N, CA, C and O atoms as a CHARMM CRD file, in Angstrom:
* protein
*
  288
    1    1 UNK  N     -3.38800   3.46800  -2.57000 PROA 1      0.00000
    2    1 UNK  CA    -2.45200   3.43100  -3.67500 PROA 1      0.00000
    3    1 UNK  C     -3.04300   2.68800  -4.87600 PROA 1      0.00000
    4    1 UNK  O     -3.71600   1.66700  -4.73100 PROA 1      0.00000
    5    2 UNK  N     -2.77500   3.22300  -6.04400 PROA 2      0.00000
    6    2 UNK  CA    -3.28600   2.57100  -7.24500 PROA 2      0.00000
    7    2 UNK  C     -2.26100   2.66400  -8.36900 PROA 2      0.00000
    8    2 UNK  O     -1.33400   3.47300  -8.32200 PROA 2      0.00000
    9    3 UNK  N     -2.44600   1.82300  -9.37400 PROA 3      0.00000
   10    3 UNK  CA    -1.53900   1.79500 -10.51100 PROA 3      0.00000
   11    3 UNK  C     -1.67900   3.07300 -11.33300 PROA 3      0.00000
   12    3 UNK  O     -2.77900   3.60500 -11.47800 PROA 3      0.00000
   13    4 UNK  N     -0.55700   3.56600 -11.87200 PROA 4      0.00000
   14    4 UNK  CA    -0.54900   4.74200 -12.73500 PROA 4      0.00000
   15    4 UNK  C     -1.16200   4.40900 -14.09000 PROA 4      0.00000
   16    4 UNK  O     -1.36300   3.24300 -14.42900 PROA 4      0.00000
   17    5 UNK  N     -1.45500   5.46300 -14.85900 PROA 5      0.00000
   18    5 UNK  CA    -1.95100   5.27200 -16.22000 PROA 5      0.00000
   19    5 UNK  C     -0.91300   4.53700 -17.05500 PROA 5      0.00000
   20    5 UNK  O      0.28200   4.81900 -16.96300 PROA 5      0.00000
   21    6 UNK  N     -1.36700   3.61300 -17.85200 PROA 6      0.00000
   22    6 UNK  CA    -0.47800   2.86600 -18.73900 PROA 6      0.00000
   23    6 UNK  C      0.19400   1.66800 -18.09400 PROA 6      0.00000
   24    6 UNK  O      1.01300   1.00800 -18.73400 PROA 6      0.00000
   25    7 UNK  N     -0.13300   1.37000 -16.83400 PROA 7      0.00000
   26    7 UNK  CA     0.48900   0.23300 -16.15100 PROA 7      0.00000
   27    7 UNK  C     -0.09100  -1.07800 -16.68000 PROA 7      0.00000
   28    7 UNK  O     -1.30100  -1.20000 -16.87200 PROA 7      0.00000
   29    8 UNK  N      0.77700  -2.04600 -16.91200 PROA 8      0.00000
   30    8 UNK  CA     0.35300  -3.37400 -17.36100 PROA 8      0.00000
   31    8 UNK  C      0.87400  -4.42100 -16.38900 PROA 8      0.00000
   32    8 UNK  O      1.87100  -4.20800 -15.70000 PROA 8      0.00000
   33    9 UNK  N      0.18900  -5.54400 -16.34400 PROA 9      0.00000
   34    9 UNK  CA     0.59400  -6.65500 -15.48100 PROA 9      0.00000
   35    9 UNK  C      0.68200  -7.90500 -16.33200 PROA 9      0.00000
   36    9 UNK  O     -0.33100  -8.55200 -16.59500 PROA 9      0.00000
   37   10 UNK  N      1.87300  -8.24600 -16.75900 PROA 10     0.00000
   38   10 UNK  CA     2.08300  -9.41500 -17.61300 PROA 10     0.00000
   39   10 UNK  C      1.70800 -10.71100 -16.89400 PROA 10     0.00000
   40   10 UNK  O      1.39800 -11.71200 -17.54100 PROA 10     0.00000
   41   11 UNK  N      1.73400 -10.69700 -15.56500 PROA 11     0.00000
   42   11 UNK  CA     1.35900 -11.87900 -14.79000 PROA 11     0.00000
   43   11 UNK  C     -0.10400 -12.24700 -14.95300 PROA 11     0.00000
   44   11 UNK  O     -0.48600 -13.38900 -14.69700 PROA 11     0.00000
   45   12 UNK  N     -0.93200 -11.29400 -15.37700 PROA 12     0.00000
   46   12 UNK  CA    -2.35400 -11.57600 -15.56700 PROA 12     0.00000
   47   12 UNK  C     -2.66000 -12.25200 -16.90200 PROA 12     0.00000
   48   12 UNK  O     -3.79800 -12.65800 -17.13600 PROA 12     0.00000
   49   13 UNK  N     -1.67200 -12.38000 -17.77300 PROA 13     0.00000
   50   13 UNK  CA    -1.92200 -12.99700 -19.07900 PROA 13     0.00000
   51   13 UNK  C     -2.47600 -14.40400 -18.95200 PROA 13     0.00000
   52   13 UNK  O     -3.39100 -14.77500 -19.68700 PROA 13     0.00000
   53   14 UNK  N     -1.93800 -15.19200 -18.03200 PROA 14     0.00000
   54   14 UNK  CA    -2.42300 -16.56600 -17.87100 PROA 14     0.00000
   55   14 UNK  C     -3.82700 -16.58800 -17.26400 PROA 14     0.00000
   56   14 UNK  O     -4.59200 -17.51800 -17.52000 PROA 14     0.00000
   57   15 UNK  N     -4.16900 -15.59400 -16.47900 PROA 15     0.00000
   58   15 UNK  CA    -5.49400 -15.51300 -15.86500 PROA 15     0.00000
   59   15 UNK  C     -6.52200 -14.97600 -16.85400 PROA 15     0.00000
   60   15 UNK  O     -7.63300 -15.49900 -16.93700 PROA 15     0.00000
   61   16 UNK  N     -6.16000 -13.93100 -17.60800 PROA 16     0.00000
   62   16 UNK  CA    -7.10500 -13.24900 -18.49900 PROA 16     0.00000
   63   16 UNK  C     -7.31900 -13.97000 -19.81400 PROA 16     0.00000
   64   16 UNK  O     -8.42900 -13.98100 -20.34700 PROA 16     0.00000
   65   17 UNK  N     -6.26700 -14.57000 -20.33800 PROA 17     0.00000
   66   17 UNK  CA    -6.37300 -15.13200 -21.67900 PROA 17     0.00000
   67   17 UNK  C     -6.66000 -14.01700 -22.66500 PROA 17     0.00000
   68   17 UNK  O     -5.90700 -13.04500 -22.73400 PROA 17     0.00000
   69   18 UNK  N     -7.73100 -14.13900 -23.42500 PROA 18     0.00000
   70   18 UNK  CA    -8.13800 -13.06800 -24.34400 PROA 18     0.00000
   71   18 UNK  C     -9.54900 -12.59600 -24.02600 PROA 18     0.00000
   72   18 UNK  O    -10.19600 -11.97400 -24.86800 PROA 18     0.00000
   73   19 UNK  N    -10.03000 -12.88300 -22.82800 PROA 19     0.00000
   74   19 UNK  CA   -11.40400 -12.55800 -22.42800 PROA 19     0.00000
   75   19 UNK  C    -11.49300 -11.08700 -22.00900 PROA 19     0.00000
   76   19 UNK  O    -10.99000 -10.70800 -20.95200 PROA 19     0.00000
   77   20 UNK  N    -12.13500 -10.26500 -22.84100 PROA 20     0.00000
   78   20 UNK  CA   -12.29200  -8.84500 -22.53100 PROA 20     0.00000
   79   20 UNK  C    -13.28700  -8.58900 -21.41100 PROA 20     0.00000
   80   20 UNK  O    -13.31300  -7.48200 -20.87400 PROA 20     0.00000
   81   21 UNK  N    -14.10600  -9.56300 -21.03600 PROA 21     0.00000
   82   21 UNK  CA   -15.05200  -9.35800 -19.94300 PROA 21     0.00000
   83   21 UNK  C    -14.36400  -9.46400 -18.58500 PROA 21     0.00000
   84   21 UNK  O    -14.89500  -8.98700 -17.58200 PROA 21     0.00000
   85   22 UNK  N    -13.18600 -10.08600 -18.54600 PROA 22     0.00000
   86   22 UNK  CA   -12.44600 -10.23100 -17.29000 PROA 22     0.00000
   87   22 UNK  C    -11.40900  -9.12900 -17.14600 PROA 22     0.00000
   88   22 UNK  O    -11.28100  -8.54300 -16.07200 PROA 22     0.00000
   89   23 UNK  N    -10.66200  -8.83600 -18.21200 PROA 23     0.00000
   90   23 UNK  CA    -9.55300  -7.88900 -18.15400 PROA 23     0.00000
   91   23 UNK  C     -9.66700  -6.84800 -19.26400 PROA 23     0.00000
   92   23 UNK  O    -10.25500  -7.09400 -20.31700 PROA 23     0.00000
   93   24 UNK  N     -9.09000  -5.68100 -18.99700 PROA 24     0.00000
   94   24 UNK  CA    -8.92100  -4.66900 -20.04400 PROA 24     0.00000
   95   24 UNK  C     -7.54500  -4.87900 -20.65800 PROA 24     0.00000
   96   24 UNK  O     -6.60200  -5.25600 -19.96300 PROA 24     0.00000
   97   25 UNK  N     -7.43200  -4.64000 -21.93800 PROA 25     0.00000
   98   25 UNK  CA    -6.16100  -4.79800 -22.62600 PROA 25     0.00000
   99   25 UNK  C     -5.75800  -3.48400 -23.27400 PROA 25     0.00000
  100   25 UNK  O     -6.60900  -2.71100 -23.71500 PROA 25     0.00000
  101   26 UNK  N     -4.43700  -3.23400 -23.33000 PROA 26     0.00000
  102   26 UNK  CA    -3.95300  -2.04300 -24.02200 PROA 26     0.00000
  103   26 UNK  C     -3.77500  -2.35800 -25.50400 PROA 26     0.00000
  104   26 UNK  O     -4.11000  -3.45400 -25.95400 PROA 26     0.00000
  105   27 UNK  N     -3.24800  -1.39600 -26.26300 PROA 27     0.00000
  106   27 UNK  CA    -3.08700  -1.56900 -27.70600 PROA 27     0.00000
  107   27 UNK  C     -2.11900  -2.70000 -28.05700 PROA 27     0.00000
  108   27 UNK  O     -2.20000  -3.26300 -29.14800 PROA 27     0.00000
  109   28 UNK  N     -1.20400  -3.03800 -27.14300 PROA 28     0.00000
  110   28 UNK  CA    -0.24500  -4.11600 -27.38400 PROA 28     0.00000
  111   28 UNK  C     -0.78100  -5.49200 -26.97700 PROA 28     0.00000
  112   28 UNK  O     -0.07400  -6.49300 -27.10000 PROA 28     0.00000
  113   29 UNK  N     -2.02200  -5.54500 -26.49300 PROA 29     0.00000
  114   29 UNK  CA    -2.61700  -6.81200 -26.08600 PROA 29     0.00000
  115   29 UNK  C     -2.22900  -7.26000 -24.69400 PROA 29     0.00000
  116   29 UNK  O     -2.41700  -8.42700 -24.35000 PROA 29     0.00000
  117   30 UNK  N     -1.68400  -6.34900 -23.87100 PROA 30     0.00000
  118   30 UNK  CA    -1.28900  -6.68900 -22.50300 PROA 30     0.00000
  119   30 UNK  C     -2.37500  -6.24100 -21.52800 PROA 30     0.00000
  120   30 UNK  O     -3.02500  -5.22200 -21.76500 PROA 30     0.00000
  121   31 UNK  N     -2.58600  -6.97800 -20.43700 PROA 31     0.00000
  122   31 UNK  CA    -3.59400  -6.59200 -19.45000 PROA 31     0.00000
  123   31 UNK  C     -3.28700  -5.21400 -18.84900 PROA 31     0.00000
  124   31 UNK  O     -2.21800  -5.00000 -18.27800 PROA 31     0.00000
  125   32 UNK  N     -4.23000  -4.29800 -18.98400 PROA 32     0.00000
  126   32 UNK  CA    -4.08600  -2.92600 -18.49200 PROA 32     0.00000
  127   32 UNK  C     -4.67000  -2.85000 -17.08200 PROA 32     0.00000
  128   32 UNK  O     -5.85800  -3.11000 -16.88900 PROA 32     0.00000
  129   33 UNK  N     -3.84700  -2.49700 -16.10100 PROA 33     0.00000
  130   33 UNK  CA    -4.30200  -2.40800 -14.70900 PROA 33     0.00000
  131   33 UNK  C     -4.36300  -0.96400 -14.22000 PROA 33     0.00000
  132   33 UNK  O     -4.44900  -0.73000 -13.01400 PROA 33     0.00000
  133   34 UNK  N     -4.32100  -0.00200 -15.12000 PROA 34     0.00000
  134   34 UNK  CA    -4.35600   1.41700 -14.76200 PROA 34     0.00000
  135   34 UNK  C     -5.55200   1.72800 -13.87300 PROA 34     0.00000
  136   34 UNK  O     -6.67500   1.31700 -14.16700 PROA 34     0.00000
  137   35 UNK  N     -5.31100   2.44800 -12.79500 PROA 35     0.00000
  138   35 UNK  CA    -6.37600   2.87400 -11.89800 PROA 35     0.00000
  139   35 UNK  C     -6.82000   1.83600 -10.88500 PROA 35     0.00000
  140   35 UNK  O     -7.57900   2.16700  -9.97400 PROA 35     0.00000
  141   36 UNK  N     -6.37300   0.58800 -11.00800 PROA 36     0.00000
  142   36 UNK  CA    -6.73900  -0.44000 -10.03100 PROA 36     0.00000
  143   36 UNK  C     -5.93700  -0.26300  -8.74800 PROA 36     0.00000
  144   36 UNK  O     -4.80900   0.22900  -8.77200 PROA 36     0.00000
  145   37 UNK  N     -6.52900  -0.66900  -7.63200 PROA 37     0.00000
  146   37 UNK  CA    -5.82800  -0.60200  -6.35400 PROA 37     0.00000
  147   37 UNK  C     -4.74300  -1.67400  -6.31700 PROA 37     0.00000
  148   37 UNK  O     -4.95100  -2.79800  -6.77300 PROA 37     0.00000
  149   38 UNK  N     -3.59400  -1.31700  -5.77500 PROA 38     0.00000
  150   38 UNK  CA    -2.50700  -2.27400  -5.61900 PROA 38     0.00000
  151   38 UNK  C     -2.95100  -3.40000  -4.69000 PROA 38     0.00000
  152   38 UNK  O     -3.66300  -3.16100  -3.71500 PROA 38     0.00000
  153   39 UNK  N     -2.53300  -4.61800  -4.99100 PROA 39     0.00000
  154   39 UNK  CA    -2.90400  -5.76200  -4.17600 PROA 39     0.00000
  155   39 UNK  C     -2.31400  -5.69800  -2.78500 PROA 39     0.00000
  156   39 UNK  O     -1.21200  -5.18800  -2.58100 PROA 39     0.00000
  157   40 UNK  N     -3.06000  -6.22300  -1.83300 PROA 40     0.00000
  158   40 UNK  CA    -2.62100  -6.30900  -0.43600 PROA 40     0.00000
  159   40 UNK  C     -2.27400  -4.94900   0.17000 PROA 40     0.00000
  160   40 UNK  O     -1.34700  -4.83800   0.97200 PROA 40     0.00000
  161   41 UNK  N     -3.01700  -3.92600  -0.21400 PROA 41     0.00000
  162   41 UNK  CA    -2.82700  -2.59600   0.36800 PROA 41     0.00000
  163   41 UNK  C     -4.14900  -2.11600   0.94100 PROA 41     0.00000
  164   41 UNK  O     -5.21800  -2.57400   0.53800 PROA 41     0.00000
  165   42 UNK  N     -4.06700  -1.20500   1.86800 PROA 42     0.00000
  166   42 UNK  CA    -5.25200  -0.61400   2.47500 PROA 42     0.00000
  167   42 UNK  C     -5.58600   0.68000   1.75600 PROA 42     0.00000
  168   42 UNK  O     -4.69700   1.39000   1.28700 PROA 42     0.00000
  169   43 UNK  N     -6.87100   0.97800   1.67300 PROA 43     0.00000
  170   43 UNK  CA    -7.28000   2.21100   1.00500 PROA 43     0.00000
  171   43 UNK  C     -6.86100   3.43700   1.81800 PROA 43     0.00000
  172   43 UNK  O     -6.42600   4.44200   1.25400 PROA 43     0.00000
  173   44 UNK  N     -6.99100   3.35200   3.13900 PROA 44     0.00000
  174   44 UNK  CA    -6.59000   4.45200   4.02000 PROA 44     0.00000
  175   44 UNK  C     -5.68200   3.90500   5.12000 PROA 44     0.00000
  176   44 UNK  O     -5.86900   2.78800   5.60200 PROA 44     0.00000
  177   45 UNK  N     -4.70300   4.70900   5.50200 PROA 45     0.00000
  178   45 UNK  CA    -3.78000   4.31700   6.55600 PROA 45     0.00000
  179   45 UNK  C     -3.33300   5.56500   7.30200 PROA 45     0.00000
  180   45 UNK  O     -3.03000   6.58800   6.68800 PROA 45     0.00000
  181   46 UNK  N     -3.29300   5.48000   8.62900 PROA 46     0.00000
  182   46 UNK  CA    -2.85300   6.59900   9.45800 PROA 46     0.00000
  183   46 UNK  C     -1.98200   6.05700  10.58800 PROA 46     0.00000
  184   46 UNK  O     -2.34700   5.07800  11.23800 PROA 46     0.00000
  185   47 UNK  N     -0.83600   6.68700  10.82400 PROA 47     0.00000
  186   47 UNK  CA     0.07000   6.30100  11.91300 PROA 47     0.00000
  187   47 UNK  C      0.43400   7.53500  12.71900 PROA 47     0.00000
  188   47 UNK  O      0.63800   8.61300  12.16100 PROA 47     0.00000
  189   48 UNK  N      0.51400   7.37700  14.01800 PROA 48     0.00000
  190   48 UNK  CA     0.94100   8.46900  14.89300 PROA 48     0.00000
  191   48 UNK  C      1.80300   7.88700  16.01100 PROA 48     0.00000
  192   48 UNK  O      1.60600   6.74800  16.43400 PROA 48     0.00000
  193   49 UNK  N      2.75200   8.68000  16.47800 PROA 49     0.00000
  194   49 UNK  CA     3.63900   8.23700  17.53700 PROA 49     0.00000
  195   49 UNK  C      3.94000   9.41000  18.45600 PROA 49     0.00000
  196   49 UNK  O      4.07300  10.54600  18.00200 PROA 49     0.00000
  197   50 UNK  N      4.04400   9.13500  19.73900 PROA 50     0.00000
  198   50 UNK  CA     4.37800  10.14300  20.73700 PROA 50     0.00000
  199   50 UNK  C      5.46700   9.55900  21.62900 PROA 50     0.00000
  200   50 UNK  O      5.31700   8.45600  22.15500 PROA 50     0.00000
  201   51 UNK  N      6.55300  10.29000  21.79700 PROA 51     0.00000
  202   51 UNK  CA     7.66300   9.81100  22.62900 PROA 51     0.00000
  203   51 UNK  C      8.06700  10.88900  23.62100 PROA 51     0.00000
  204   51 UNK  O      8.00200  12.08300  23.33000 PROA 51     0.00000
  205   52 UNK  N      8.48400  10.44200  24.79600 PROA 52     0.00000
  206   52 UNK  CA     8.90300  11.37100  25.85100 PROA 52     0.00000
  207   52 UNK  C     10.10800  10.76900  26.56100 PROA 52     0.00000
  208   52 UNK  O     10.08400   9.59800  26.93900 PROA 52     0.00000
  209   53 UNK  N     11.15400  11.55600  26.74200 PROA 53     0.00000
  210   53 UNK  CA    12.34700  11.11300  27.47300 PROA 53     0.00000
  211   53 UNK  C     12.72300  12.21500  28.45100 PROA 53     0.00000
  212   53 UNK  O     12.62500  13.40300  28.14400 PROA 53     0.00000
  213   54 UNK  N     13.15500  11.79700  29.63600 PROA 54     0.00000
  214   54 UNK  CA    13.52900  12.78000  30.66100 PROA 54     0.00000
  215   54 UNK  C     14.47700  12.10900  31.65600 PROA 54     0.00000
  216   54 UNK  O     14.67800  10.89500  31.62900 PROA 54     0.00000
  217   55 UNK  N     15.04200  12.91700  32.51800 PROA 55     0.00000
  218   55 UNK  CA    15.94600  12.43000  33.55700 PROA 55     0.00000
  219   55 UNK  C     15.18200  12.34300  34.86900 PROA 55     0.00000
  220   55 UNK  O     14.54100  13.30500  35.29200 PROA 55     0.00000
  221   56 UNK  N     15.25700  11.18000  35.51000 PROA 56     0.00000
  222   56 UNK  CA    14.59300  10.97400  36.78500 PROA 56     0.00000
  223   56 UNK  C     15.46800  11.50900  37.91500 PROA 56     0.00000
  224   56 UNK  O     14.97900  12.23100  38.78400 PROA 56     0.00000
  225   57 UNK  N     16.75400  11.16600  37.91400 PROA 57     0.00000
  226   57 UNK  CA    17.73500  11.70700  38.86100 PROA 57     0.00000
  227   57 UNK  C     19.10500  11.58300  38.20500 PROA 57     0.00000
  228   57 UNK  O     19.19000  11.31900  37.00600 PROA 57     0.00000
  229   58 UNK  N     20.15500  11.76600  38.95300 PROA 58     0.00000
  230   58 UNK  CA    21.50600  11.76500  38.38800 PROA 58     0.00000
  231   58 UNK  C     21.89200  10.41400  37.77600 PROA 58     0.00000
  232   58 UNK  O     22.75200  10.36000  36.89800 PROA 58     0.00000
  233   59 UNK  N     21.27000   9.33200  38.22900 PROA 59     0.00000
  234   59 UNK  CA    21.62900   7.99300  37.75400 PROA 59     0.00000
  235   59 UNK  C     20.60600   7.35700  36.82800 PROA 59     0.00000
  236   59 UNK  O     20.89800   6.34700  36.18700 PROA 59     0.00000
  237   60 UNK  N     19.41700   7.92800  36.74900 PROA 60     0.00000
  238   60 UNK  CA    18.33900   7.28000  36.00800 PROA 60     0.00000
  239   60 UNK  C     17.69300   8.22600  34.99400 PROA 60     0.00000
  240   60 UNK  O     17.41600   9.39000  35.28300 PROA 60     0.00000
  241   61 UNK  N     17.46800   7.68900  33.81400 PROA 61     0.00000
  242   61 UNK  CA    16.68400   8.36700  32.78500 PROA 61     0.00000
  243   61 UNK  C     15.47300   7.48600  32.50000 PROA 61     0.00000
  244   61 UNK  O     15.49900   6.28500  32.76700 PROA 61     0.00000
  245   62 UNK  N     14.41900   8.07700  31.96400 PROA 62     0.00000
  246   62 UNK  CA    13.27300   7.26600  31.57000 PROA 62     0.00000
  247   62 UNK  C     12.79100   7.68900  30.19100 PROA 62     0.00000
  248   62 UNK  O     13.05600   8.79400  29.71700 PROA 62     0.00000
  249   63 UNK  N     12.07400   6.76600  29.57000 PROA 63     0.00000
  250   63 UNK  CA    11.59700   6.95500  28.21400 PROA 63     0.00000
  251   63 UNK  C     10.21700   6.32300  28.10100 PROA 63     0.00000
  252   63 UNK  O     10.01400   5.19100  28.54000 PROA 63     0.00000
  253   64 UNK  N      9.27900   7.03800  27.52300 PROA 64     0.00000
  254   64 UNK  CA     7.92700   6.50400  27.30300 PROA 64     0.00000
  255   64 UNK  C      7.55300   6.74000  25.84800 PROA 64     0.00000
  256   64 UNK  O      7.94400   7.73900  25.24500 PROA 64     0.00000
  257   65 UNK  N      6.78700   5.80100  25.29200 PROA 65     0.00000
  258   65 UNK  CA     6.38700   5.92100  23.89800 PROA 65     0.00000
  259   65 UNK  C      5.00900   5.28900  23.69500 PROA 65     0.00000
  260   65 UNK  O      4.70200   4.24400  24.26900 PROA 65     0.00000
  261   66 UNK  N      4.18900   5.93700  22.87200 PROA 66     0.00000
  262   66 UNK  CA     2.87600   5.40200  22.50900 PROA 66     0.00000
  263   66 UNK  C      2.73500   5.48300  20.99000 PROA 66     0.00000
  264   66 UNK  O      3.08700   6.49100  20.37800 PROA 66     0.00000
  265   67 UNK  N      2.21900   4.41500  20.39000 PROA 67     0.00000
  266   67 UNK  CA     2.01300   4.35200  18.94800 PROA 67     0.00000
  267   67 UNK  C      0.54200   4.06800  18.65100 PROA 67     0.00000
  268   67 UNK  O     -0.13500   3.36800  19.40300 PROA 67     0.00000
  269   68 UNK  N      0.07100   4.61900  17.55200 PROA 68     0.00000
  270   68 UNK  CA    -1.29600   4.38200  17.10300 PROA 68     0.00000
  271   68 UNK  C     -1.27200   4.12100  15.61100 PROA 68     0.00000
  272   68 UNK  O     -0.60200   4.83300  14.86200 PROA 68     0.00000
  273   69 UNK  N     -1.99800   3.10500  15.17600 PROA 69     0.00000
  274   69 UNK  CA    -2.08600   2.79300  13.74900 PROA 69     0.00000
  275   69 UNK  C     -3.54400   2.49700  13.40200 PROA 69     0.00000
  276   69 UNK  O     -4.23100   1.76400  14.11400 PROA 69     0.00000
  277   70 UNK  N     -4.00100   3.08300  12.29400 PROA 70     0.00000
  278   70 UNK  CA    -5.36200   2.85900  11.80400 PROA 70     0.00000
  279   70 UNK  C     -5.27600   2.38900  10.35600 PROA 70     0.00000
  280   70 UNK  O     -4.62000   3.02400   9.53100 PROA 70     0.00000
  281   71 UNK  N     -5.93700   1.28000  10.05100 PROA 71     0.00000
  282   71 UNK  CA    -5.99200   0.76000   8.69100 PROA 71     0.00000
  283   71 UNK  C     -7.44000   0.57200   8.29500 PROA 71     0.00000
  284   71 UNK  O     -8.24900   0.09500   9.09100 PROA 71     0.00000
  285   72 UNK  N     -7.77500   0.94400   7.06300 PROA 72     0.00000
  286   72 UNK  CA    -9.13800   0.80800   6.57100 PROA 72     0.00000
  287   72 UNK  C     -9.13300  -0.03300   5.31100 PROA 72     0.00000
  288   72 UNK  O    -10.18900  -0.27400   4.72600 PROA 72     0.00000
């Protein structure tokens, strides 16, 4: 996931100051974060789940489940 075109982060003003070597700025002087990856997110993510439920006999049912998660 990444920021859309034209996205700004006002929270970066205190970090960036007016230094163009650290941050890009838009025409309004706000830090432009367009195209940057969202913080604390994974570039790739995959989840899968398999569930099975059945009747064992007239009084008992059973349920099984397996989950898989991949983060990159």
